[in-house]
N, C-alpha and C positions, 0 to 999 in steps of 0.2 A: 422518640420518633423512629420509625423503621427506616433503614437504609436500603435504597434500591440501586442496583447496578445500572450504569449508563455507559454503553459501549462507545459513545462519542464517535459516531459514524460520520464520515465526510465523503460525500459523493464527488468523484473527480470527473467522470464522464459516463454517459449512458448513450448507447447508439445501436443502430441495426444496419449492417452492411452486407453486400453480397461478396462472399470470399472468392479469392482466386489465387494465382501464383504468389502475389505479394505476401500471402500469409505463410509461405514457406520460410520460416525464420528461425535461426538457431539462438539459443540462450536469451530468453525473454525475461530474465530475472529483473525485478523491480520492487521497490519497497511499498507496495500496495496489493490489495486483494484483487483477484480477477474472477468474475462470474461470467460463464459462457453457456449459451443455449443455442442450438442450431435447429432449423426446421426440417432438415433431412440429413442423411449421412453424406460423407464426402470429406470430412476434415477430422483431424485428431491432434492430440498433444502427446509428446513423448517425455518421459521422465525415467532416468536410470535404466534405459533400454526397454522400457515397457510402454506400449501404445495404449492410449485411452481415447476411444472413439467418441466423437460428439454426435449424439443422436437425439431425436425429438422426445424420447421417453425419459431423458435424464438431463440434469443440469451439472455442470462442472464448476467446482470451486477450487481456486489455487491460492495458497497463502503467500504473503509477502516473501520476497527473496528466495523463491523457489527457482532453480535453474532448470528450465524446461525448454523444449523446442515445439514449434507448431508446423503442421503439414496439412496441405490441402490438395485434394485430387479431383474435386468437383467445383460446383458453384452454389453451395448452400447459403441461405440467409443466416447471418450470424448476429445474434443479439448478445450484447456484452455490457457489463458494468465494471468500472474500476473504482475502488473505494478504499478508505483507510478506517481502522477501528482501533480502539485503545486496548491495553493489556486486559486479559491474557490473550486476546486475539492478534496482538502485534508481533508475537514471537513464537510461532509455531514451527515445527520441523517441516522441511520440504515434503510435499505430498500432493496428490491429486484426489480430491474428494468428490465422489459421485453421489448425487442426491436425486431421487425420483421426482419427475415433473408431473404432479397430479393435475387433474382437470382445472381446478381453481387457480393454480399457479400458472398454467399455460394460458388461462383467460387473462390474468393480470399482465402477462408478457405481451399478449396480443393487443390489449388496450394500450400498453405503453408504446408499442411499435406504432400504433395508429397516431398517438400524440406526437411522436417524433416525426412521423411522415408529414404531419400538418405544420411542422416547424413551431411547435408550441412547447419548446423545451423549458421555458420558465414557469410553467404552470404549477400550482400547488398540487393538483392531482398527480402529475408526473412524479413529483418529489415523494409524495405519500406512497404511491404504487412502488417506486424503486426502493424506498426504505422498507416496505412490506416484504419485498423479495429478498432484500439483504438480511433482514431479521429472521426470515423463514430459513434461509440456508445456514445462517450462523448457528441456529439451534442444532444442526447436525455436525458441527465442528467438534472434534474430540479434544476438548480442553478440560483440565482439572482445576476448577476454581478453588476447591478446598486446599489443593496442594500449593497454591501460590501464597508465599509469605507476604504479609502486609508490610509495605515499606514504612520505615520511620517517617513521621510526618515532616521532619526537617528535610529529609532527602526528597520526599514528594514535592515540597516547596522549591527545593533547589532545581529539580528537573523542570518544574513549571517555569522558573526564572530562565533557564537555559532555552526551553522551547519557545518562550515569548520574546526572546532577544536574539533570534537567529542571525539577523543582519549585523548586530553589534554585540558579540559574545562578551560576557562578563568574565573577569579573572577569578581564580579560585579565592584569592584574598577578599575580593568584593563580595562574593557569595557568602563566604564564611562570616564576614562582618554582618551581613543582612540576617544571618541565622544566629548571631551572638555566639559564635564558636571560634575557636582558634583554627587556623588554616590546616594544621596537621590533624586535628581531631575531625574536621570536616572531610578531609581526604580519606581518612581511615574509615569513617562511617559511610561515606558514599560507596567506597569500594566493597565494603561488607554487604551493603544492600543491593547495589546495582551489578556487582561482579565485574566492574570496570572502573577506570578513573573518570573523574568529571571531564577531563580533556577529551578522552576517547568518546564518551557519551555525547559531548557537544559536537565533535567532528562527525560522528555518525548521524546525528539528527540533522546537521547542516547539509550533509551529502544527501540524505533522504529527501530533504526539501528541494535540493538542486535536481534530483531525479524527476520530481513532479514538475518543476519549472521547465526542465528540458523537454518533457513530453507534452505539457499542457500550457505553454506560453510561447510567445514569439521572441522572447528576450534572447540576445546573443550570449555566448559563453562569458564574455567579459562582464556583462550586466548581471548574469546569474552569479558569478563569483562575488560581485559586490553585494548582491541581495542576500547571500549566505555567509557574509562576514569574512571573506578572504581578501587579502591585500592586493592580489592580482590574479589574473587568469592562469598564470603558470603554476603558482602555489596551489590554486584550486584544482588544476588538472592533475597534479602529482598526488594530492590527497585523494581525489576522486578515483584515480586509477588504482591506488593502494587498497582502497576499501571495496571498490566494485569490480576490480580485475579487468576493467576496460576504461578507455578514455571517455570523456563527456560527449565528444562529437560522435563517436561510434555508438555510444548508448543512445543518443537521439536518433541516429539512423535506423536502429533496430526496432523502433516503434512500429508495430504492424498497423 
């Protein structure tokens, strides 16, 4: 049987807003993709001292964990999608990708905006149209599928176990037993495949989940700490700041 790649796309939010000064925000790094399209000029994003204008003729795609800033000097209508996708789309270098917005793509965006304006956010058509836009732009992402080494099946299973138990992290000994491996052998194989320890992988995934909860839930920081497997909000805040270079409260305030 042929194997087909599944990017495991998860839509976090899709909306259309009129921009203003609130969009003048520094360091919008977050662990998810951002898709932007504006109906007229007046806004831009900055990365490494370079300005990238948002125009009707192009879409902008920004990979996860890219440290960029946004600037607005007018009041354009701003269509945006935030989403996640699996490897190799989850680990790209920081960049701003510009993709031409052809007639058909702009028609889909216009249809999507109409659905949003009618408060029909739960419709199947909206989901399909948004997925169509995401898949279209991901085709332009410069990823090297051939260069990605396939993970050992045991490490893939270990990662799945970690990802599915964010609120109650498993110990290395427990995961190793599930894989019928010694703990030392598991630790060595995990580091060889993932380039990091299982503990760091777990903390990173838990903080990524926390970022999404901070932006897309009304849970307070104490509740988010519990949801992501931390014993208290103080330990959570220390780990969050170490990995994201800012505290969780500041991260939440920066959401434009």
